[in-house]
C-alpha positions in Angstrom: 32.7 26.3 0.8 34.5 24.4 3.5 32.4 21.5 5.0 32.3 23.1 8.5 31.2 26.5 7.1 28.6 24.8 4.9 27.2 22.9 7.9 27.0 26.0 10.0 25.2 27.8 7.1 22.8 24.9 6.9 22.0 25.1 10.6 21.6 28.9 10.8 19.7 29.7 7.6 16.3 28.1 7.3 16.1 25.5 4.5 13.4 27.4 2.5 15.4 30.6 2.5 18.5 28.7 1.3 16.5 27.4 -1.6 15.4 30.9 -2.6 19.0 32.1 -2.4 20.1 29.1 -4.6 17.6 30.0 -7.3 18.6 33.7 -7.4 22.4 33.2 -7.2 22.4 30.4 -9.8 19.8 31.8 -12.1 22.1 32.1 -15.1 23.3 28.5 -14.7 19.7 27.3 -14.6 18.8 29.4 -17.6 21.5 27.5 -19.6 20.0 24.2 -18.3 16.7 25.2 -19.9 18.5 25.3 -23.3 20.7 22.2 -23.2 22.0 19.2 -21.4 25.0 19.8 -19.2 28.2 17.7 -19.4 27.1 15.7 -16.3 23.6 14.9 -17.6 21.4 17.6 -16.1 18.9 19.6 -18.1 15.7 21.5 -17.6 14.9 21.7 -21.3 12.5 18.6 -21.2 10.5 20.5 -18.5 9.9 23.3 -20.9 9.2 20.9 -23.8 6.6 19.0 -21.8 5.4 21.9 -19.7 6.1 20.1 -16.5 8.4 20.3 -13.5 9.7 17.2 -11.7 10.7 17.9 -8.1 13.2 15.1 -7.3 13.2 14.3 -3.6 16.3 12.2 -2.7 15.9 8.4 -2.3 12.4 8.3 -4.0 13.5 6.6 -7.3 13.9 10.0 -8.9 16.8 9.1 -11.2 14.8 6.2 -12.6 11.8 8.6 -13.2 14.0 11.3 -14.8 15.8 8.9 -17.2 12.6 7.2 -18.2 10.6 10.4 -18.8 13.3 12.9 -19.9 16.4 10.9 -20.9 18.5 13.0 -18.5 18.8 13.9 -14.8 16.4 16.8 -14.9 17.3 19.6 -12.5 18.6 17.5 -9.6 17.4 17.9 -6.1 15.7 21.3 -6.4 12.7 22.4 -4.4 9.4 23.9 -5.5 10.6 27.3 -4.1 13.8 27.1 -6.3 11.8 26.2 -9.4 9.5 29.2 -8.8 12.5 31.4 -9.0 14.0 29.6 -12.0 10.8 29.5 -14.1 8.9 32.5 -12.7 5.6 32.5 -10.9 3.4 32.4 -14.0 5.2 29.6 -15.7 5.5 27.6 -12.5 1.7 28.0 -12.0 0.9 26.8 -15.5 3.3 23.8 -15.6 2.3 20.4 -14.4 4.3 19.8 -11.2 4.9 16.4 -9.6 7.0 14.6 -7.1 7.4 11.2 -5.4 7.5 10.6 -1.7 8.4 7.6 0.4 7.8 6.1 3.9 10.2 8.2 6.1 11.4 5.1 8.0 12.1 3.3 4.8 13.7 6.4 3.2 16.1 6.9 6.1 17.3 3.3 6.0 17.8 3.6 2.2 19.8 6.8 2.5 22.0 5.3 5.3 22.8 2.2 3.3 23.3 4.1 0.1 25.9 6.5 1.8 27.6 3.7 3.7 28.2 2.0 0.4 29.9 5.1 -1.0 27.0 7.1 -2.4 27.0 8.5 -5.9 30.1 10.7 -5.9 33.0 11.9 -3.9 30.9 14.4 -2.0 28.7 11.6 -0.7 31.8 9.6 0.4 33.1 12.6 2.3 29.8 13.2 4.0 29.5 9.6 5.0 33.0 9.6 6.5 32.3 12.7 8.5 28.8 11.9 9.7 28.3 8.1 9.6 31.6 6.4 10.2 31.7 7.4 13.8 28.6 5.3 14.6 28.8 1.5 14.9 25.5 0.8 13.2 22.2 2.3 12.0 20.6 2.2 15.5 23.5 4.2 16.9 23.3 6.7 14.1 19.6 7.3 14.6 19.8 7.6 18.4 22.9 9.8 18.6 23.5 11.3 15.1 20.2 12.7 14.2 18.7 15.9 15.5 16.2 18.4 14.1 19.1 20.5 12.9 21.3 17.6 11.7 18.8 16.4 9.2 19.1 19.6 7.3 22.9 19.3 6.9 22.7 16.2 4.7 20.9 16.2 1.4 19.4 12.7 1.8 17.9 13.4 5.2 16.0 16.6 4.6 12.3 16.2 5.2 10.4 15.5 2.1 7.8 18.2 2.7 10.5 20.8 2.4 10.7 20.0 -1.3 7.1 20.5 -2.2 5.9 23.5 -0.2 5.8 27.2 -1.1 6.7 30.2 1.0 3.4 29.9 2.9 4.4 26.3 3.8 1.6 24.8 1.7 2.0 22.0 -0.7 2.4 23.5 -4.2 2.5 20.6 -6.6 -0.2 19.0 -8.8 0.6 15.3 -8.3 2.4 13.4 -5.6 3.2 9.8 -6.4 4.5 7.2 -3.9 7.6 5.0 -4.0 5.4 2.2 -2.7 3.1 2.4 -5.8 5.9 3.6 -8.2 5.0 1.6 -11.3 1.2 2.5 -11.3 1.9 6.1 -10.5 4.5 6.3 -13.1 2.0 5.1 -15.7 -0.4 7.9 -14.7 2.4 10.4 -15.2 3.6 9.1 -18.5 0.0 9.2 -19.8 -0.5 12.7 -18.5 2.7 13.9 -20.2 2.1 12.0 -23.4 5.3 10.1 -23.1 5.9 6.5 -24.0 8.4 5.2 -21.4 9.5 2.2 -19.4 10.6 2.5 -15.9 13.8 0.7 -14.8 15.5 0.6 -11.4 18.6 2.8 -11.2 20.7 3.5 -8.1 18.8 0.9 -6.1 20.0 0.1 -2.6 19.7 -3.6 -1.5 18.7 -3.4 2.2 15.9 -5.8 3.0 12.8 -4.9 5.1 13.4 -1.4 6.6 11.5 -2.4 9.7 14.2 -4.8 10.8 16.6 -1.9 11.2 14.6 -0.4 14.0 13.6 -1.0 17.6 10.9 1.0 19.4 13.2 3.8 20.5 14.8 4.5 17.1 11.4 4.2 15.4 10.1 6.9 17.7 13.0 9.2 17.0 12.2 9.1 13.3 8.5 9.6 14.1 9.3 12.9 15.9 11.9 14.1 13.4 9.8 13.5 10.3 6.4 14.1 11.9 5.3 16.5 9.2 6.1 14.1 6.4 4.2 11.4 8.2 1.2 13.6 8.7 1.2 15.3 5.2 1.7 12.0 3.2 -0.2 9.8 5.6 2.5 7.3 6.5 2.9 5.0 9.5 5.8 2.7 10.5 4.2 -0.4 8.9 2.7 1.4 5.9 
């Protein structure tokens, strides 16, 4: 799908509906991932083996968590709604479902720095050239490049709540860890899953204190755009 058409699709079709469509149209592909590891390192087989589902929200140390617990990349950035389609309602209900969240102001800076440095693949580089390079700095990007529709056009900027809610817009996971308490929350998960694992930092963006990237105006923009994340996960600018 051409980038402009994909972007229009992202703005017209609600995010949750797009996730349902993804689950149904790629069902055969995901069925294979429940049986083996793909050539690029993704697999849902460990989820069935451990009777769990990890919902990997971008820029919340998900790659590190996946590699430590499963030895692969899991299912990638799929939502609770997509997993309900893939595994079926009964299986999804019985599996232990978990995710990690992060302070929205911090996460936005991390995503910006990550993409400006080239991201993870060619798709990230193309997105950064089209959406970030026209702004002189982070402040300019926040003030002029982010809107309530724009944040749904880039994988790394989609509100975190969208990944963990069901069709009724209610949180539908059993455990939500925090990036800010990653190590202790990871220990809880490893014990719950019966896995002996060590967590290492992978795909870490060096950026310094996220608060230094903001002024009052840009901080307020993020507060409005990610108000539901802030409310649901109890974050503040300094927390």
